[in-house]
PDB file as gemmi writes it, atoms N, CA and C in Angstrom:
CRYST1    1.000    1.000    1.000  90.00  90.00  90.00 P 1                      
ATOM      1  N   MET A   1     -36.895  27.596  14.129  1.00  0.00           N  
ATOM      2  CA  MET A   1     -36.179  27.673  12.872  1.00  0.00           C  
ATOM      3  C   MET A   1     -34.684  27.849  13.105  1.00  0.00           C  
ATOM      4  N   ASP A   2     -34.331  28.683  14.089  1.00  0.00           N  
ATOM      5  CA  ASP A   2     -32.920  28.901  14.382  1.00  0.00           C  
ATOM      6  C   ASP A   2     -32.258  27.636  14.889  1.00  0.00           C  
ATOM      7  N   SER A   3     -32.982  26.840  15.676  1.00  0.00           N  
ATOM      8  CA  SER A   3     -32.390  25.592  16.182  1.00  0.00           C  
ATOM      9  C   SER A   3     -32.164  24.607  15.046  1.00  0.00           C  
ATOM     10  N   GLN A   4     -33.086  24.569  14.054  1.00  0.00           N  
ATOM     11  CA  GLN A   4     -32.920  23.696  12.895  1.00  0.00           C  
ATOM     12  C   GLN A   4     -31.709  24.133  12.073  1.00  0.00           C  
ATOM     13  N   GLN A   5     -31.564  25.440  11.872  1.00  0.00           N  
ATOM     14  CA  GLN A   5     -30.430  25.957  11.107  1.00  0.00           C  
ATOM     15  C   GLN A   5     -29.126  25.661  11.851  1.00  0.00           C  
ATOM     16  N   SER A   6     -29.155  25.831  13.155  1.00  0.00           N  
ATOM     17  CA  SER A   6     -27.973  25.549  13.973  1.00  0.00           C  
ATOM     18  C   SER A   6     -27.607  24.071  13.894  1.00  0.00           C  
ATOM     19  N   LEU A   7     -28.621  23.205  13.914  1.00  0.00           N  
ATOM     20  CA  LEU A   7     -28.390  21.763  13.820  1.00  0.00           C  
ATOM     21  C   LEU A   7     -27.759  21.412  12.471  1.00  0.00           C  
ATOM     22  N   ASN A   8     -28.257  22.004  11.386  1.00  0.00           N  
ATOM     23  CA  ASN A   8     -27.703  21.742  10.057  1.00  0.00           C  
ATOM     24  C   ASN A   8     -26.264  22.225   9.959  1.00  0.00           C  
ATOM     25  N   GLU A   9     -25.974  23.418  10.507  1.00  0.00           N  
ATOM     26  CA  GLU A   9     -24.610  23.935  10.481  1.00  0.00           C  
ATOM     27  C   GLU A   9     -23.679  23.061  11.305  1.00  0.00           C  
ATOM     28  N   SER A  10     -24.196  22.552  12.430  1.00  0.00           N  
ATOM     29  CA  SER A  10     -23.393  21.694  13.297  1.00  0.00           C  
ATOM     30  C   SER A  10     -23.021  20.397  12.587  1.00  0.00           C  
ATOM     31  N   SER A  11     -23.997  19.765  11.926  1.00  0.00           N  
ATOM     32  CA  SER A  11     -23.692  18.515  11.228  1.00  0.00           C  
ATOM     33  C   SER A  11     -22.809  18.778  10.010  1.00  0.00           C  
ATOM     34  N   LEU A  12     -22.959  19.927   9.361  1.00  0.00           N  
ATOM     35  CA  LEU A  12     -22.089  20.281   8.244  1.00  0.00           C  
ATOM     36  C   LEU A  12     -20.653  20.442   8.739  1.00  0.00           C  
ATOM     37  N   ASN A  13     -20.487  21.138   9.860  1.00  0.00           N  
ATOM     38  CA  ASN A  13     -19.145  21.324  10.424  1.00  0.00           C  
ATOM     39  C   ASN A  13     -18.519  19.996  10.804  1.00  0.00           C  
ATOM     40  N   SER A  14     -19.287  19.077  11.379  1.00  0.00           N  
ATOM     41  CA  SER A  14     -18.715  17.781  11.759  1.00  0.00           C  
ATOM     42  C   SER A  14     -18.330  16.981  10.518  1.00  0.00           C  
ATOM     43  N   ASN A  15     -19.104  17.114   9.426  1.00  0.00           N  
ATOM     44  CA  ASN A  15     -18.750  16.422   8.186  1.00  0.00           C  
ATOM     45  C   ASN A  15     -17.471  16.998   7.589  1.00  0.00           C  
ATOM     46  N   VAL A  16     -17.305  18.303   7.655  1.00  0.00           N  
ATOM     47  CA  VAL A  16     -16.109  18.935   7.123  1.00  0.00           C  
ATOM     48  C   VAL A  16     -14.901  18.484   7.930  1.00  0.00           C  
ATOM     49  N   LYS A  17     -15.017  18.451   9.243  1.00  0.00           N  
ATOM     50  CA  LYS A  17     -13.916  17.983  10.087  1.00  0.00           C  
ATOM     51  C   LYS A  17     -13.536  16.555   9.714  1.00  0.00           C  
ATOM     52  N   ARG A  18     -14.529  15.695   9.576  1.00  0.00           N  
ATOM     53  CA  ARG A  18     -14.260  14.302   9.248  1.00  0.00           C  
ATOM     54  C   ARG A  18     -13.545  14.184   7.912  1.00  0.00           C  
ATOM     55  N   PHE A  19     -13.962  15.005   6.953  1.00  0.00           N  
ATOM     56  CA  PHE A  19     -13.359  14.955   5.619  1.00  0.00           C  
ATOM     57  C   PHE A  19     -11.888  15.356   5.655  1.00  0.00           C  
ATOM     58  N   THR A  20     -11.565  16.335   6.467  1.00  0.00           N  
ATOM     59  CA  THR A  20     -10.201  16.836   6.469  1.00  0.00           C  
ATOM     60  C   THR A  20      -9.246  15.957   7.265  1.00  0.00           C  
ATOM     61  N   VAL A  21      -9.744  15.141   8.185  1.00  0.00           N  
ATOM     62  CA  VAL A  21      -8.829  14.328   8.980  1.00  0.00           C  
ATOM     63  C   VAL A  21      -8.806  12.875   8.538  1.00  0.00           C  
ATOM     64  N   ARG A  22      -9.559  12.543   7.534  1.00  0.00           N  
ATOM     65  CA  ARG A  22      -9.597  11.169   7.074  1.00  0.00           C  
ATOM     66  C   ARG A  22      -9.117  11.082   5.631  1.00  0.00           C  
ATOM     67  N   GLY A  23      -8.509   9.953   5.316  1.00  0.00           N  
ATOM     68  CA  GLY A  23      -8.025   9.720   3.964  1.00  0.00           C  
ATOM     69  C   GLY A  23      -9.095   9.102   3.111  1.00  0.00           C  
ATOM     70  N   LYS A  24      -8.680   8.353   2.132  1.00  0.00           N  
ATOM     71  CA  LYS A  24      -9.583   7.715   1.184  1.00  0.00           C  
ATOM     72  C   LYS A  24     -10.497   6.723   1.884  1.00  0.00           C  
ATOM     73  N   GLY A  25      -9.948   5.955   2.809  1.00  0.00           N  
ATOM     74  CA  GLY A  25     -10.739   4.988   3.554  1.00  0.00           C  
ATOM     75  C   GLY A  25     -11.272   5.593   4.831  1.00  0.00           C  
ATOM     76  N   LYS A  26     -11.473   4.763   5.829  1.00  0.00           N  
ATOM     77  CA  LYS A  26     -12.020   5.232   7.097  1.00  0.00           C  
ATOM     78  C   LYS A  26     -10.939   5.546   8.115  1.00  0.00           C  
ATOM     79  N   LYS A  27      -9.707   5.200   7.812  1.00  0.00           N  
ATOM     80  CA  LYS A  27      -8.618   5.408   8.749  1.00  0.00           C  
ATOM     81  C   LYS A  27      -8.184   6.872   8.739  1.00  0.00           C  
ATOM     82  N   PRO A  28      -8.032   7.499   9.911  1.00  0.00           N  
ATOM     83  CA  PRO A  28      -7.576   8.893   9.942  1.00  0.00           C  
ATOM     84  C   PRO A  28      -6.182   9.037   9.331  1.00  0.00           C  
ATOM     85  N   ILE A  29      -5.932  10.169   8.725  1.00  0.00           N  
ATOM     86  CA  ILE A  29      -4.623  10.450   8.143  1.00  0.00           C  
ATOM     87  C   ILE A  29      -3.642  10.734   9.267  1.00  0.00           C  
ATOM     88  N   ASP A  30      -2.487  10.110   9.217  1.00  0.00           N  
ATOM     89  CA  ASP A  30      -1.440  10.347  10.201  1.00  0.00           C  
ATOM     90  C   ASP A  30      -0.502  11.408   9.641  1.00  0.00           C  
ATOM     91  N   PRO A  31      -0.469  12.604  10.257  1.00  0.00           N  
ATOM     92  CA  PRO A  31       0.387  13.661   9.723  1.00  0.00           C  
ATOM     93  C   PRO A  31       1.882  13.329   9.825  1.00  0.00           C  
ATOM     94  N   ASN A  32       2.233  12.358  10.663  1.00  0.00           N  
ATOM     95  CA  ASN A  32       3.637  11.983  10.826  1.00  0.00           C  
ATOM     96  C   ASN A  32       4.055  10.847   9.897  1.00  0.00           C  
ATOM     97  N   LYS A  33       3.119  10.352   9.111  1.00  0.00           N  
ATOM     98  CA  LYS A  33       3.398   9.220   8.226  1.00  0.00           C  
ATOM     99  C   LYS A  33       4.319   9.657   7.090  1.00  0.00           C  
ATOM    100  N   GLN A  34       5.373   8.885   6.892  1.00  0.00           N  
ATOM    101  CA  GLN A  34       6.368   9.175   5.875  1.00  0.00           C  
ATOM    102  C   GLN A  34       5.886   8.691   4.509  1.00  0.00           C  
ATOM    103  N   LYS A  35       6.079   9.514   3.476  1.00  0.00           N  
ATOM    104  CA  LYS A  35       5.734   9.101   2.117  1.00  0.00           C  
ATOM    105  C   LYS A  35       6.721   8.021   1.676  1.00  0.00           C  
ATOM    106  N   ALA A  36       6.210   6.961   1.115  1.00  0.00           N  
ATOM    107  CA  ALA A  36       7.066   5.855   0.679  1.00  0.00           C  
ATOM    108  C   ALA A  36       7.926   6.290  -0.499  1.00  0.00           C  
ATOM    109  N   SER A  37       9.188   5.927  -0.439  1.00  0.00           N  
ATOM    110  CA  SER A  37      10.131   6.234  -1.511  1.00  0.00           C  
ATOM    111  C   SER A  37      10.749   4.921  -1.971  1.00  0.00           C  
ATOM    112  N   TRP A  38      10.449   4.527  -3.186  1.00  0.00           N  
ATOM    113  CA  TRP A  38      10.876   3.219  -3.682  1.00  0.00           C  
ATOM    114  C   TRP A  38      12.024   3.369  -4.668  1.00  0.00           C  
ATOM    115  N   ASP A  39      13.224   3.638  -4.159  1.00  0.00           N  
ATOM    116  CA  ASP A  39      14.392   3.649  -5.023  1.00  0.00           C  
ATOM    117  C   ASP A  39      14.751   2.198  -5.375  1.00  0.00           C  
ATOM    118  N   ASN A  40      15.742   2.010  -6.224  1.00  0.00           N  
ATOM    119  CA  ASN A  40      16.085   0.658  -6.687  1.00  0.00           C  
ATOM    120  C   ASN A  40      16.445  -0.272  -5.540  1.00  0.00           C  
ATOM    121  N   HIS A  41      17.218   0.231  -4.577  1.00  0.00           N  
ATOM    122  CA  HIS A  41      17.628  -0.612  -3.448  1.00  0.00           C  
ATOM    123  C   HIS A  41      16.424  -1.049  -2.619  1.00  0.00           C  
ATOM    124  N   ASN A  42      15.550  -0.093  -2.248  1.00  0.00           N  
ATOM    125  CA  ASN A  42      14.368  -0.431  -1.445  1.00  0.00           C  
ATOM    126  C   ASN A  42      13.447  -1.390  -2.191  1.00  0.00           C  
ATOM    127  N   HIS A  43      13.308  -1.184  -3.489  1.00  0.00           N  
ATOM    128  CA  HIS A  43      12.459  -2.071  -4.291  1.00  0.00           C  
ATOM    129  C   HIS A  43      13.048  -3.488  -4.315  1.00  0.00           C  
ATOM    130  N   GLU A  44      14.348  -3.596  -4.481  1.00  0.00           N  
ATOM    131  CA  GLU A  44      14.987  -4.913  -4.509  1.00  0.00           C  
ATOM    132  C   GLU A  44      14.831  -5.620  -3.167  1.00  0.00           C  
ATOM    133  N   VAL A  45      15.020  -4.902  -2.078  1.00  0.00           N  
ATOM    134  CA  VAL A  45      14.830  -5.490  -0.743  1.00  0.00           C  
ATOM    135  C   VAL A  45      13.385  -5.950  -0.580  1.00  0.00           C  
ATOM    136  N   PHE A  46      12.443  -5.117  -1.004  1.00  0.00           N  
ATOM    137  CA  PHE A  46      11.017  -5.450  -0.936  1.00  0.00           C  
ATOM    138  C   PHE A  46      10.716  -6.750  -1.686  1.00  0.00           C  
ATOM    139  N   VAL A  47      11.201  -6.847  -2.912  1.00  0.00           N  
ATOM    140  CA  VAL A  47      10.935  -8.030  -3.735  1.00  0.00           C  
ATOM    141  C   VAL A  47      11.547  -9.284  -3.110  1.00  0.00           C  
ATOM    142  N   MET A  48      12.778  -9.179  -2.632  1.00  0.00           N  
ATOM    143  CA  MET A  48      13.441 -10.342  -2.036  1.00  0.00           C  
ATOM    144  C   MET A  48      12.708 -10.827  -0.778  1.00  0.00           C  
ATOM    145  N   ILE A  49      12.269  -9.900   0.052  1.00  0.00           N  
ATOM    146  CA  ILE A  49      11.533 -10.280   1.264  1.00  0.00           C  
ATOM    147  C   ILE A  49      10.187 -10.896   0.878  1.00  0.00           C  
ATOM    148  N   CYS A  50       9.515 -10.325  -0.106  1.00  0.00           N  
ATOM    149  CA  CYS A  50       8.231 -10.885  -0.541  1.00  0.00           C  
ATOM    150  C   CYS A  50       8.408 -12.305  -1.071  1.00  0.00           C  
ATOM    151  N   LEU A  51       9.470 -12.546  -1.825  1.00  0.00           N  
ATOM    152  CA  LEU A  51       9.740 -13.905  -2.318  1.00  0.00           C  
ATOM    153  C   LEU A  51       9.946 -14.874  -1.154  1.00  0.00           C  
ATOM    154  N   GLU A  52      10.694 -14.446  -0.147  1.00  0.00           N  
ATOM    155  CA  GLU A  52      10.902 -15.293   1.037  1.00  0.00           C  
ATOM    156  C   GLU A  52       9.576 -15.597   1.728  1.00  0.00           C  
ATOM    157  N   GLU A  53       8.730 -14.587   1.863  1.00  0.00           N  
ATOM    158  CA  GLU A  53       7.436 -14.779   2.527  1.00  0.00           C  
ATOM    159  C   GLU A  53       6.533 -15.709   1.716  1.00  0.00           C  
ATOM    160  N   MET A  54       6.601 -15.615   0.405  1.00  0.00           N  
ATOM    161  CA  MET A  54       5.823 -16.511  -0.441  1.00  0.00           C  
ATOM    162  C   MET A  54       6.302 -17.951  -0.262  1.00  0.00           C  
ATOM    163  N   GLN A  55       7.611 -18.133  -0.208  1.00  0.00           N  
ATOM    164  CA  GLN A  55       8.176 -19.474  -0.026  1.00  0.00           C  
ATOM    165  C   GLN A  55       7.822 -20.049   1.351  1.00  0.00           C  
ATOM    166  N   GLN A  56       7.631 -19.184   2.331  1.00  0.00           N  
ATOM    167  CA  GLN A  56       7.254 -19.638   3.675  1.00  0.00           C  
ATOM    168  C   GLN A  56       5.748 -19.861   3.802  1.00  0.00           C  
ATOM    169  N   GLY A  57       5.002 -19.637   2.738  1.00  0.00           N  
ATOM    170  CA  GLY A  57       3.567 -19.886   2.747  1.00  0.00           C  
ATOM    171  C   GLY A  57       2.736 -18.741   3.294  1.00  0.00           C  
ATOM    172  N   ASN A  58       3.276 -17.542   3.303  1.00  0.00           N  
ATOM    173  CA  ASN A  58       2.544 -16.384   3.829  1.00  0.00           C  
ATOM    174  C   ASN A  58       1.845 -15.579   2.741  1.00  0.00           C  
ATOM    175  N   LYS A  59       1.530 -16.252   1.639  1.00  0.00           N  
ATOM    176  CA  LYS A  59       0.759 -15.631   0.557  1.00  0.00           C  
ATOM    177  C   LYS A  59      -0.303 -16.634   0.101  1.00  0.00           C  
ATOM    178  N   PRO A  60      -1.399 -16.718   0.855  1.00  0.00           N  
ATOM    179  CA  PRO A  60      -2.418 -17.708   0.508  1.00  0.00           C  
ATOM    180  C   PRO A  60      -3.258 -17.345  -0.720  1.00  0.00           C  
ATOM    181  N   GLY A  61      -3.315 -16.068  -1.067  1.00  0.00           N  
ATOM    182  CA  GLY A  61      -4.128 -15.634  -2.205  1.00  0.00           C  
ATOM    183  C   GLY A  61      -3.343 -14.697  -3.090  1.00  0.00           C  
ATOM    184  N   GLN A  62      -3.929 -13.531  -3.372  1.00  0.00           N  
ATOM    185  CA  GLN A  62      -3.303 -12.543  -4.257  1.00  0.00           C  
ATOM    186  C   GLN A  62      -2.244 -11.700  -3.566  1.00  0.00           C  
ATOM    187  N   THR A  63      -2.228 -11.697  -2.239  1.00  0.00           N  
ATOM    188  CA  THR A  63      -1.299 -10.849  -1.503  1.00  0.00           C  
ATOM    189  C   THR A  63      -0.847 -11.552  -0.231  1.00  0.00           C  
ATOM    190  N   LEU A  64       0.059 -10.942   0.496  1.00  0.00           N  
ATOM    191  CA  LEU A  64       0.560 -11.539   1.728  1.00  0.00           C  
ATOM    192  C   LEU A  64      -0.524 -11.554   2.802  1.00  0.00           C  
ATOM    193  N   ASN A  65      -0.404 -12.498   3.733  1.00  0.00           N  
ATOM    194  CA  ASN A  65      -1.326 -12.520   4.865  1.00  0.00           C  
ATOM    195  C   ASN A  65      -0.767 -11.641   5.976  1.00  0.00           C  
ATOM    196  N   ARG A  66      -1.439 -11.631   7.109  1.00  0.00           N  
ATOM    197  CA  ARG A  66      -1.037 -10.768   8.220  1.00  0.00           C  
ATOM    198  C   ARG A  66       0.401 -11.049   8.670  1.00  0.00           C  
ATOM    199  N   MET A  67       0.737 -12.316   8.830  1.00  0.00           N  
ATOM    200  CA  MET A  67       2.089 -12.687   9.255  1.00  0.00           C  
ATOM    201  C   MET A  67       3.118 -12.255   8.210  1.00  0.00           C  
ATOM    202  N   GLY A  68       2.770 -12.412   6.941  1.00  0.00           N  
ATOM    203  CA  GLY A  68       3.664 -12.002   5.865  1.00  0.00           C  
ATOM    204  C   GLY A  68       3.970 -10.515   5.903  1.00  0.00           C  
ATOM    205  N   TYR A  69       2.932  -9.695   6.131  1.00  0.00           N  
ATOM    206  CA  TYR A  69       3.147  -8.252   6.210  1.00  0.00           C  
ATOM    207  C   TYR A  69       3.940  -7.868   7.453  1.00  0.00           C  
ATOM    208  N   MET A  70       3.704  -8.559   8.563  1.00  0.00           N  
ATOM    209  CA  MET A  70       4.478  -8.278   9.776  1.00  0.00           C  
ATOM    210  C   MET A  70       5.952  -8.589   9.547  1.00  0.00           C  
ATOM    211  N   ASN A  71       6.231  -9.744   8.941  1.00  0.00           N  
ATOM    212  CA  ASN A  71       7.611 -10.113   8.638  1.00  0.00           C  
ATOM    213  C   ASN A  71       8.239  -9.144   7.632  1.00  0.00           C  
ATOM    214  N   LEU A  72       7.450  -8.752   6.632  1.00  0.00           N  
ATOM    215  CA  LEU A  72       7.932  -7.804   5.625  1.00  0.00           C  
ATOM    216  C   LEU A  72       8.330  -6.487   6.286  1.00  0.00           C  
ATOM    217  N   ALA A  73       7.477  -5.958   7.133  1.00  0.00           N  
ATOM    218  CA  ALA A  73       7.772  -4.683   7.793  1.00  0.00           C  
ATOM    219  C   ALA A  73       9.025  -4.792   8.660  1.00  0.00           C  
ATOM    220  N   ARG A  74       9.130  -5.866   9.425  1.00  0.00           N  
ATOM    221  CA  ARG A  74      10.279  -6.043  10.316  1.00  0.00           C  
ATOM    222  C   ARG A  74      11.574  -6.211   9.515  1.00  0.00           C  
ATOM    223  N   ASN A  75      11.562  -7.117   8.545  1.00  0.00           N  
ATOM    224  CA  ASN A  75      12.766  -7.375   7.753  1.00  0.00           C  
ATOM    225  C   ASN A  75      13.166  -6.172   6.896  1.00  0.00           C  
ATOM    226  N   PHE A  76      12.167  -5.486   6.364  1.00  0.00           N  
ATOM    227  CA  PHE A  76      12.444  -4.304   5.550  1.00  0.00           C  
ATOM    228  C   PHE A  76      13.136  -3.244   6.399  1.00  0.00           C  
ATOM    229  N   PHE A  77      12.634  -3.026   7.621  1.00  0.00           N  
ATOM    230  CA  PHE A  77      13.256  -2.044   8.499  1.00  0.00           C  
ATOM    231  C   PHE A  77      14.677  -2.461   8.878  1.00  0.00           C  
ATOM    232  N   GLU A  78      14.863  -3.744   9.160  1.00  0.00           N  
ATOM    233  CA  GLU A  78      16.200  -4.224   9.535  1.00  0.00           C  
ATOM    234  C   GLU A  78      17.218  -4.006   8.421  1.00  0.00           C  
ATOM    235  N   GLN A  79      16.764  -4.114   7.163  1.00  0.00           N  
ATOM    236  CA  GLN A  79      17.695  -4.007   6.039  1.00  0.00           C  
ATOM    237  C   GLN A  79      17.841  -2.576   5.500  1.00  0.00           C  
ATOM    238  N   THR A  80      16.813  -1.745   5.683  1.00  0.00           N  
ATOM    239  CA  THR A  80      16.853  -0.409   5.082  1.00  0.00           C  
ATOM    240  C   THR A  80      16.811   0.721   6.109  1.00  0.00           C  
ATOM    241  N   HIS A  81      16.410   0.408   7.331  1.00  0.00           N  
ATOM    242  CA  HIS A  81      16.213   1.411   8.389  1.00  0.00           C  
ATOM    243  C   HIS A  81      15.122   2.409   8.015  1.00  0.00           C  
ATOM    244  N   VAL A  82      14.150   1.926   7.246  1.00  0.00           N  
ATOM    245  CA  VAL A  82      12.998   2.728   6.841  1.00  0.00           C  
ATOM    246  C   VAL A  82      11.748   1.995   7.303  1.00  0.00           C  
ATOM    247  N   ARG A  83      10.836   2.729   7.956  1.00  0.00           N  
ATOM    248  CA  ARG A  83       9.574   2.131   8.414  1.00  0.00           C  
ATOM    249  C   ARG A  83       8.433   2.555   7.497  1.00  0.00           C  
ATOM    250  N   TYR A  84       7.747   1.544   6.965  1.00  0.00           N  
ATOM    251  CA  TYR A  84       6.537   1.785   6.201  1.00  0.00           C  
ATOM    252  C   TYR A  84       5.407   1.016   6.859  1.00  0.00           C  
ATOM    253  N   GLU A  85       4.191   1.446   6.582  1.00  0.00           N  
ATOM    254  CA  GLU A  85       3.018   0.775   7.114  1.00  0.00           C  
ATOM    255  C   GLU A  85       2.495  -0.232   6.102  1.00  0.00           C  
ATOM    256  N   ARG A  86       1.585  -1.074   6.583  1.00  0.00           N  
ATOM    257  CA  ARG A  86       1.055  -2.145   5.736  1.00  0.00           C  
ATOM    258  C   ARG A  86       0.451  -1.611   4.441  1.00  0.00           C  
ATOM    259  N   ASP A  87      -0.306  -0.519   4.525  1.00  0.00           N  
ATOM    260  CA  ASP A  87      -0.947  -0.009   3.306  1.00  0.00           C  
ATOM    261  C   ASP A  87       0.082   0.480   2.287  1.00  0.00           C  
ATOM    262  N   GLN A  88       1.228   0.977   2.754  1.00  0.00           N  
ATOM    263  CA  GLN A  88       2.270   1.401   1.831  1.00  0.00           C  
ATOM    264  C   GLN A  88       2.902   0.194   1.142  1.00  0.00           C  
ATOM    265  N   PHE A  89       3.112  -0.886   1.914  1.00  0.00           N  
ATOM    266  CA  PHE A  89       3.621  -2.115   1.300  1.00  0.00           C  
ATOM    267  C   PHE A  89       2.596  -2.695   0.335  1.00  0.00           C  
ATOM    268  N   LYS A  90       1.324  -2.665   0.705  1.00  0.00           N  
ATOM    269  CA  LYS A  90       0.272  -3.216  -0.151  1.00  0.00           C  
ATOM    270  C   LYS A  90       0.188  -2.437  -1.461  1.00  0.00           C  
ATOM    271  N   ASN A  91       0.266  -1.108  -1.384  1.00  0.00           N  
ATOM    272  CA  ASN A  91       0.239  -0.294  -2.602  1.00  0.00           C  
ATOM    273  C   ASN A  91       1.418  -0.639  -3.509  1.00  0.00           C  
ATOM    274  N   HIS A  92       2.601  -0.802  -2.914  1.00  0.00           N  
ATOM    275  CA  HIS A  92       3.772  -1.132  -3.728  1.00  0.00           C  
ATOM    276  C   HIS A  92       3.644  -2.546  -4.300  1.00  0.00           C  
ATOM    277  N   TRP A  93       3.076  -3.462  -3.526  1.00  0.00           N  
ATOM    278  CA  TRP A  93       2.816  -4.825  -4.009  1.00  0.00           C  
ATOM    279  C   TRP A  93       1.939  -4.761  -5.260  1.00  0.00           C  
ATOM    280  N   ASP A  94       0.842  -3.989  -5.178  1.00  0.00           N  
ATOM    281  CA  ASP A  94      -0.100  -3.896  -6.296  1.00  0.00           C  
ATOM    282  C   ASP A  94       0.562  -3.309  -7.545  1.00  0.00           C  
ATOM    283  N   VAL A  95       1.352  -2.260  -7.380  1.00  0.00           N  
ATOM    284  CA  VAL A  95       2.034  -1.638  -8.516  1.00  0.00           C  
ATOM    285  C   VAL A  95       3.061  -2.597  -9.115  1.00  0.00           C  
ATOM    286  N   THR A  96       3.822  -3.266  -8.248  1.00  0.00           N  
ATOM    287  CA  THR A  96       4.840  -4.200  -8.710  1.00  0.00           C  
ATOM    288  C   THR A  96       4.201  -5.366  -9.462  1.00  0.00           C  
ATOM    289  N   ARG A  97       3.092  -5.866  -8.930  1.00  0.00           N  
ATOM    290  CA  ARG A  97       2.374  -6.977  -9.563  1.00  0.00           C  
ATOM    291  C   ARG A  97       1.872  -6.571 -10.955  1.00  0.00           C  
ATOM    292  N   LYS A  98       1.321  -5.374 -11.054  1.00  0.00           N  
ATOM    293  CA  LYS A  98       0.818  -4.894 -12.341  1.00  0.00           C  
ATOM    294  C   LYS A  98       1.962  -4.729 -13.349  1.00  0.00           C  
ATOM    295  N   ASP A  99       3.089  -4.189 -12.887  1.00  0.00           N  
ATOM    296  CA  ASP A  99       4.260  -4.048 -13.762  1.00  0.00           C  
ATOM    297  C   ASP A  99       4.745  -5.421 -14.242  1.00  0.00           C  
ATOM    298  N   TRP A 100       4.760  -6.385 -13.336  1.00  0.00           N  
ATOM    299  CA  TRP A 100       5.194  -7.746 -13.678  1.00  0.00           C  
ATOM    300  C   TRP A 100       4.269  -8.359 -14.732  1.00  0.00           C  
ATOM    301  N   GLN A 101       2.972  -8.179 -14.567  1.00  0.00           N  
ATOM    302  CA  GLN A 101       2.011  -8.718 -15.527  1.00  0.00           C  
ATOM    303  C   GLN A 101       2.195  -8.072 -16.900  1.00  0.00           C  
ATOM    304  N   THR A 102       2.456  -6.781 -16.940  1.00  0.00           N  
ATOM    305  CA  THR A 102       2.690  -6.078 -18.195  1.00  0.00           C  
ATOM    306  C   THR A 102       3.964  -6.593 -18.859  1.00  0.00           C  
ATOM    307  N   TRP A 103       5.023  -6.758 -18.062  1.00  0.00           N  
ATOM    308  CA  TRP A 103       6.290  -7.259 -18.586  1.00  0.00           C  
ATOM    309  C   TRP A 103       6.123  -8.659 -19.172  1.00  0.00           C  
ATOM    310  N   LYS A 104       5.393  -9.532 -18.452  1.00  0.00           N  
ATOM    311  CA  LYS A 104       5.158 -10.887 -18.961  1.00  0.00           C  
ATOM    312  C   LYS A 104       4.374 -10.862 -20.269  1.00  0.00           C  
ATOM    313  N   ALA A 105       3.379  -9.999 -20.368  1.00  0.00           N  
ATOM    314  CA  ALA A 105       2.588  -9.905 -21.595  1.00  0.00           C  
ATOM    315  C   ALA A 105       3.449  -9.430 -22.763  1.00  0.00           C  
ATOM    316  N   LEU A 106       4.344  -8.477 -22.499  1.00  0.00           N  
ATOM    317  CA  LEU A 106       5.238  -7.999 -23.556  1.00  0.00           C  
ATOM    318  C   LEU A 106       6.213  -9.083 -23.983  1.00  0.00           C  
ATOM    319  N   GLN A 107       6.726  -9.856 -23.039  1.00  0.00           N  
ATOM    320  CA  GLN A 107       7.634 -10.954 -23.360  1.00  0.00           C  
ATOM    321  C   GLN A 107       6.929 -11.992 -24.232  1.00  0.00           C  
ATOM    322  N   LYS A 108       5.692 -12.289 -23.883  1.00  0.00           N  
ATOM    323  CA  LYS A 108       4.913 -13.274 -24.653  1.00  0.00           C  
ATOM    324  C   LYS A 108       4.685 -12.746 -26.068  1.00  0.00           C  
ATOM    325  N   ARG A 109       4.379 -11.457 -26.162  1.00  0.00           N  
ATOM    326  CA  ARG A 109       4.125 -10.833 -27.454  1.00  0.00           C  
ATOM    327  C   ARG A 109       5.390 -10.862 -28.312  1.00  0.00           C  
ATOM    328  N   ASN A 110       6.544 -10.572 -27.704  1.00  0.00           N  
ATOM    329  CA  ASN A 110       7.815 -10.577 -28.451  1.00  0.00           C  
ATOM    330  C   ASN A 110       8.177 -11.977 -28.910  1.00  0.00           C  
ATOM    331  N   ARG A 111       7.905 -12.987 -28.095  1.00  0.00           N  
ATOM    332  CA  ARG A 111       8.198 -14.376 -28.495  1.00  0.00           C  
ATOM    333  C   ARG A 111       7.312 -14.822 -29.646  1.00  0.00           C  
ATOM    334  N   ALA A 112       6.136 -14.240 -29.731  1.00  0.00           N  
ATOM    335  CA  ALA A 112       5.215 -14.601 -30.800  1.00  0.00           C  
ATOM    336  C   ALA A 112       5.560 -13.877 -32.103  1.00  0.00           C  
ATOM    337  N   GLY A 113       6.558 -12.999 -32.048  1.00  0.00           N  
ATOM    338  CA  GLY A 113       6.986 -12.311 -33.256  1.00  0.00           C  
ATOM    339  C   GLY A 113       6.147 -11.098 -33.595  1.00  0.00           C  
ATOM    340  N   LEU A 114       5.401 -10.589 -32.625  1.00  0.00           N  
ATOM    341  CA  LEU A 114       4.548  -9.443 -32.885  1.00  0.00           C  
ATOM    342  C   LEU A 114       5.198  -8.128 -32.518  1.00  0.00           C  
ATOM    343  N   GLY A 115       6.366  -8.172 -31.845  1.00  0.00           N  
ATOM    344  CA  GLY A 115       6.992  -6.933 -31.345  1.00  0.00           C  
ATOM    345  C   GLY A 115       8.053  -6.482 -32.169  1.00  0.00           C  
TER     346      GLY A 115                                                      
END                                                                             
């Protein structure tokens, strides 16, 4: 009975450890990772680089491909001296895309005379 209880406590402890060192997904949390700060300048640089990557064909679907994100990270750092990871760029892409869709819907609504 004691060995069974010990086994349960051991697996509980390993689950707790895993929970505390991992984020939402399966990737461990990096304690040195900088929180993304999207001021107007950084956002403008982000948008301009994304437009360039789209024109170069690095957006085959809803988001940039691997090469597009690599170029985005490199160019963004060269222009801002700030390093972000792919997931931070992807999160900002998603938020920016949603804002753009909302803005377009409002513009359409205003043109229709409903606003």
